[in-house]
ZALUMVEX-586728 format. One line per field, with one value per residue (C-alpha): residue number from 1; x negated, y negated, z; chain; residue in one letter. Coordinates in Angstrom, 2 decimals, decimal comma, always signed. Layout:
<pts>
k = c(NUM|...)
u = c(X|...)
v = c(Y|...)
w = c(Z|...)
c = c(A|...)
r = c(A|...)
</pts>
This chain:
<pts>
k = c(1|2|3|4|5|6|7|8|9|10|11|12|13|14|15|16|17|18|19|20|21|22|23|24|25|26|27|28|29|30|31|32|33|34|35|36|37|38|39|40|41|42|43|44|45|46|47|48|49|50|51|52|53|54|55|56|57|58|59|60|61|62|63|64|65|66|67|68|69|70|71|72|73|74|75|76|77|78|79|80|81|82|83|84|85|86|87|88|89|90|91|92|93|94|95|96|97|98|99|100|101|102|103|104|105|106|107|108|109)
u = c(+183,93|+186,82|+187,67|+191,00|+194,02|+197,67|+200,85|+203,10|+206,65|+207,53|+208,89|+206,43|+207,54|+204,72|+201,20|+199,08|+196,15|+196,09|+192,39|+192,57|+189,15|+185,93|+182,19|+180,88|+177,58|+176,42|+175,12|+177,78|+180,73|+180,92|+181,80|+178,80|+178,14|+176,70|+173,48|+172,12|+172,06|+171,91|+174,50|+173,59|+175,12|+175,23|+175,69|+172,81|+170,69|+171,25|+170,63|+171,21|+171,63|+175,18|+175,65|+174,84|+177,47|+179,95|+183,58|+186,10|+189,85|+191,36|+195,13|+196,65|+200,39|+202,94|+205,21|+208,20|+209,15|+212,29|+212,35|+208,58|+206,59|+202,84|+199,88|+198,36|+195,15|+194,20|+190,59|+188,63|+188,98|+192,30|+193,82|+192,29|+195,35|+197,67|+195,87|+194,78|+191,22|+188,34|+187,95|+184,79|+186,59|+189,47|+187,09|+185,27|+188,61|+189,82|+186,55|+186,63|+190,18|+189,30|+186,37|+188,63|+191,24|+188,60|+187,29|+190,81|+191,66|+188,62|+189,51|+193,25|+193,69)
v = c(-38,06|-37,43|-39,81|-38,09|-40,40|-39,53|-41,55|-40,52|-41,75|-41,62|-43,59|-45,06|-44,20|-45,77|-47,14|-44,61|-46,82|-50,56|-50,76|-51,06|-52,60|-50,86|-51,56|-49,25|-47,90|-49,36|-45,94|-43,38|-45,60|-43,88|-45,86|-47,61|-47,62|-50,59|-50,32|-53,56|-55,99|-53,28|-51,22|-47,57|-44,86|-41,53|-39,69|-40,90|-43,01|-46,37|-49,39|-53,13|-56,26|-56,71|-59,92|-58,00|-55,31|-54,52|-53,75|-51,42|-50,97|-47,80|-47,52|-44,37|-43,85|-41,30|-40,83|-38,75|-37,27|-35,18|-33,23|-33,27|-35,59|-35,90|-38,23|-40,33|-42,35|-45,01|-46,29|-49,03|-51,71|-50,50|-52,34|-55,72|-56,72|-55,73|-57,98|-60,57|-60,53|-58,09|-56,24|-58,25|-61,52|-60,57|-59,57|-62,93|-64,78|-62,92|-63,54|-67,24|-67,59|-65,69|-68,04|-71,08|-69,56|-68,90|-72,48|-73,93|-71,56|-72,74|-76,42|-76,28|-73,51)
w = c(-32,36|-34,67|-37,50|-37,98|-37,99|-37,55|-37,70|-34,84|-34,43|-30,73|-27,79|-25,28|-21,76|-19,79|-19,85|-17,96|-16,97|-16,34|-17,27|-21,06|-21,74|-20,76|-21,12|-23,82|-25,03|-28,35|-29,35|-28,43|-27,30|-23,87|-20,75|-19,19|-15,46|-13,61|-11,64|-10,20|-13,16|-15,83|-17,65|-18,20|-20,38|-18,56|-21,84|-24,04|-21,64|-23,39|-21,09|-21,44|-19,34|-18,06|-20,09|-23,31|-22,75|-25,53|-24,68|-26,26|-26,04|-24,56|-24,16|-22,68|-22,96|-21,89|-24,89|-25,91|-29,24|-29,60|-26,30|-25,71|-23,42|-23,97|-23,58|-26,35|-26,08|-28,63|-28,78|-30,43|-33,05|-34,43|-31,43|-32,40|-34,50|-31,64|-29,13|-31,69|-30,34|-29,94|-26,63|-25,87|-26,62|-24,35|-21,55|-21,79|-21,78|-18,68|-16,83|-17,73|-16,40|-13,22|-12,61|-13,09|-10,77|-8,09|-8,33|-8,05|-5,22|-3,20|-3,67|-3,01|-0,44)
c = c(A|A|A|A|A|A|A|A|A|A|A|A|A|A|A|A|A|A|A|A|A|A|A|A|A|A|A|A|A|A|A|A|A|A|A|A|A|A|A|A|A|A|A|A|A|A|A|A|A|A|A|A|A|A|A|A|A|A|A|A|A|A|A|A|A|A|A|A|A|A|A|A|A|A|A|A|A|A|A|A|A|A|A|A|A|A|A|A|A|A|A|A|A|A|A|A|A|A|A|A|A|A|A|A|A|A|A|A|A)
r = c(X|X|X|X|X|X|X|X|X|X|X|X|X|X|X|X|X|X|X|X|X|X|X|X|X|X|X|X|X|X|X|X|X|X|X|X|X|X|X|X|X|X|X|X|X|X|X|X|X|X|X|X|X|X|X|X|X|X|X|X|X|X|X|X|X|X|X|X|X|X|X|X|X|X|X|X|X|X|X|X|X|X|X|X|X|X|X|X|X|X|X|X|X|X|X|X|X|X|X|X|X|X|X|X|X|X|X|X|X)
</pts>
C-alpha cells in the first residue's frame, strides 16, 4: 500500500460508485466478505463476527483537469473531516436510521 500523497487540482464530474463505506479487514484493509455471521478477508484470511467489523471510506470520482478525464479514488481516514464522522460511525448511524424507518413503516403502512 502506498503512503504517497498528491494534491490534485481538478473538477469532479461524477461520483463513480454510490457505495462509499465498506467493511474492511483490520490487518490489510481489504474488503471483507460475509459468510453466515462472520466476516472474512479473502486476501489475508482474517475473520471476525459481523458486529466487530471495521469500516473504511472509499470514494471514486471521475474528474477532469485541463483536457484530460481520469478516475481518482480516495481511501480511509483522510475523509473523516469531510464527513465529520468515522466510516464506522457513519455506518452505525445509517443502520440505526434504517431500523427506525423499518419499524415506522411496519406500524403506519
